N, C-alpha and C positions, 0 to 999 in steps of 0.2 A: 503493499502499500502507498502508496503519496505520504509523504509525513508532514505532522502540525507544526506550523509553524510563528513564531511571533518576535516583538522588537520588545530588545530590553534596552530603552531610553536611558541614559546618565543622566544625573543631575545636577543643577545650580542651587547650591542657597544662595538667595538674591538677601538673607540675612540668616546670621546665627548670634544669638544670644548667651552665656554660656552663664548657666547657677554652678551653684554646688555639686559635690559629689553624693550619691544616694548611697542607702545600706549596700545596695547590689553591686556599689562598684561602678555604676553608669554615674553620665553628669545630668541636671535637668537640665534643659533647651530649650529654648524659643527659637525656631525657624522657620523661610519660608523657602519649603520647595520647590522648583521650577524643572521637572524633565523636561530634556533637549533633544532634536534631531541626531545628534551623534549617543548609538545606538549598534550595540551586539544584538549577533541572530541568532538565536535560539530556536532548535528541532525538535521533533520527540519524534521518534518511530517505535511500534509497535509492530512484534516480530518475535514468531517461536521459535525463534532459532535460541531468543537471547537470554540467559540464563535471568540475576539477579541485574537488576539496576543496573544501569551502563549511563558514565558522563563523561565523554569526550570532549577535551577544549584543548588545542593544541597553544601550546607557549604559556600557560599557566600551570605552576609547580605545585605541588600541596593539596593543601583538602579545599575542595570545593564547592560551596553554598548552595549549590544544585544540585548536590550529591545529597550534604545535607537536609535541601528542604524534602528528595524522597522517602527518606529514613523516618525521617521525624512522621511525613503520612501514614507510612506504612507502619510504624508503632502506635498509631491513631486508628488503624485497622482497615488504612485503604486498601482496597483487595485488587484493582486496576491490573493488568496484566503485566509483564513485564516490559520494561524499556530501555530505551536509549534517548540521551540527550546526547545533543553536539553542539557546541557555541561556537560560533566565531567570533573571535575579540576585536570591539571596532575600540571602544570604551578603554584609556590609559588605568593599567594596572597598578594599586596600591595608590590611588593620585587623589583621592577623594572627592571622587563622581559617581560613588557607590556601585562602581558594577560590577560587583558580586554580590551587591544586597538585588540590582537590578536582575541580576542569572537569575536569581533564587525568583524572585516572582515571577517572573517569565516562567519558570518552570513548576510554580502552584497554579499560573493559570493554564499552559497545555496539561496538566495533570485532572486540572479540574473539567477543562474540556471532553477528558473519556470518562466523567463521571462518576458516580457512586463516592462521593465524598460530602460526608454531613454538614447540615449548617454552621457554622463557627467554626469549619477547624482550619480553614485555609487564613483564617486570620491569626488565630492559634497557634499554626508552625508560625507567622511570619512573625510572632513577636518571641517569640522562642530562638530566630532564628538572627535579630540582630537591631538594633531602634531605625536604621536606614527601610527594612525588606517594606511594614507597611505599608510604605507608602507608594511601591512598586507596584502593590496589585491591585489599583486600577489606578495606573498611574497619569500624573495631571496635575496641577496649581493645587497647594495644598500647605495650610497651616501646622506645625509642628511643636508640641509639643511634648510633656513626661521626658524623658531622655529622647526623646524623636518620635516615637511607637506613637502617640497621640495621633493621630492624621483625622483632619474636618478640610475637607474639598473649599476650594472659596472662588469666586470668578475670578476671570483671568485677568492679565493687569494692558496697561495699554501697549498695543504692538512696542515689540522691541525685538531684537538679537544679540546672539554673542560670537566672540572672539572666541576659541579656546585655544590655549598655549598648555598644548603636553612638555611635560618636565625630564628630562632623560633620569633624575632620580625618581624615587620612592619614599613615602612616607608609611610606615604606620601609624595606624589612627589610634592605637593606645601610647605609642610613645607620644604623639602631639597633647592628647591630653594630660597626660603625666607631666611633659613641659609645662601645659597650662598650668597645673596645683602648683610647678613649681616658681614660676610667676606671679601666682599670683592673682592670674588675671578672673575667676569665678566671680560676679557680681551677688549682691547681697540677695535673698530671697523678695527684698520688698524691692530692690532695683529691679529684678527677674519679669517682677508683676509688674511694673510700669513700663515697656517695655511690649512686654505682653500685651496689656492693654492698648499701649501706642500704634501696634501692628496690628491687631482684630481692629481697633477705629479705623486704619488707613487704609487694609484693604477690604472692609466694606463698605468703605466712604464713595471709594471711584475708585479708574481703574489707574489712575496715577499711584506712584511709591515715591514718596518723598526721600528724598536723596539722603536724611538724617538716618534714614531708616537702612538703607545701605551699608551694615556693619558685618562685620567677620572677627566673632574674638575672640577666634583659635590662630588668625592669622601671626599673632606673633609669639607663638608657638609653634607654628610650622616656619617663620622665618628664621626663627630660633636655631631652627634642627636643620634648615635648607636656607641658605642666605641667598641663595643664586634665586629665590623666589620674588625680592626685591626687582631684578633684571626684569623680570616676567611681567611684575606689574607695570613699570616702566616703562616698556616695551609696549605696554596694551593702550596705556594713555598716547604713547606718543603716535599711536597711529589711527588714535583718533575717540576713541571711543570715553563715552563720557562720565562712565565709571569702571574701577577696576577692583576684583573681590579675588580671595585665594576660594576655589570648589574646598567647600566642608573643611577636612583635615590637613589638603594640600598632597602634593605639591602643584597642580594643576592651577591656574588662572583664568578666569574668564574676562574678558571686555566687557561692557553690560552697554551697548549703542539702543538708544529711544527715538520712536520716531514712526513715519510712514515708510521713509527709506532706511529704515533698520537693515534690513537685509543686505541692500545695493552696498550700506557706510563694511558689513561688519565682511561681509566677502572683499573686499578692498583691501581692509583691514588682513584679514588671513594672507593674502598674495604680498604683504609690507612685510609682514612677520614670520615667514615662510623659511627665509633666509636663516635667520636665526635662530628659531625655534621650529626644527623640519615638524610636519603634521599638523600643525598649525590649521584651522580649520571653522568658518561660521558654521552659527548652529541655528536653529529655532526653537520658543517652545512650542511646547509638542501637550496631547492631550490623551484619554484611554481609546480615544480612534484609533491611533497610530500605533497602539499595541494589543490591538485587536487580534485575535488567534484564526488561523485560518490553516486552508491543505493548501501545501505548495507542492507544485509542481519541479521535485528538483531529482537530479539522476545521479547520486550516489548512494553509498550503500552502506550501513551500519558493520560498524565492527564486526570481525564474527570471531 
C-alpha cells in the first residue's frame, strides 16, 4: 500500500518568557508558538513483513521521539498494526525549532489515522514526551503555558514571514535551561503572570504583536553557550528583518518580517545571508491544514 504522509513543521517562538523551575524539573513558561513552513516529511507504512514498529531517520543518531511516541501508544493499549515510520529531515537538529517534537507529533497524527486510539490518549502521550509536543498535535499559532505543554490556539498574527539562519553548532535544551538558571534569568511568578496577561491581551485584541513582546528570555543563556549566535542576530538585522530572535533554546536565529510584502523581503534576506549561513531559507507561518495526513504516492520500500 502507499504510505500515509504528513508534514512536521518546525516552530518559532515569537516570544518566550521564563519562570522558575517546577518540582518536576521543568520551568514555567509563557510563550507564543508559531509553526512555520520549514518542515520535516514523515511517512508511515503498514506492512505485514515488518515485526516491531520501526523508525528510520537518516542523519539523526540516538533516541528518536517518534519511536518513543509509538512505544507510549503501545503501552496504553494501542493495537494498530506494526508500522514503519520514515522521517526526511529538513528542520535543523538540536537547533531550538522543536524538530524532534514535530516528528513525534506527526507520528501521533499518522497513528491516529489508522484508528483504534482512545480519546485523550494522544494528548496524554504528547505531554509525556515533552513540553513542545502538545503544540504539534494540531500545529497552529498557540499560546503555551505551564512548561509549554498547556496549549491554547490563538488567532493568526498580521502577515509576516521569517528568514531562518541555521547554525553549524547544536545546543542541548537542558544545557540552555541550566545556563539560564546559572545566570538568574527566571522571572518572578508575579512578573511572569504580568507578561502572560499582556500577551493574552495582545493576541486577542488584534493581529498586531507589539514589539516589546518579541522577547526570548533564553537568548542570553544560548549566547553564553554559543557566542556565534550574536553574528546570526546581527546578520538577520542587517538583511532587513524587523526583529531578530533566537528560536527556542537556540542556536537557530529567526529574522521576522511584517507586512504584505513580508515573504518577498524574507526571500531576499535569505539570498543575502546564504553565503554566511548555508541553509538560510525563508519560511512562512502555517496552520493545521499544512500538516494534514494524506495518502502519498511514493515508490520507496520500507526497510527489510
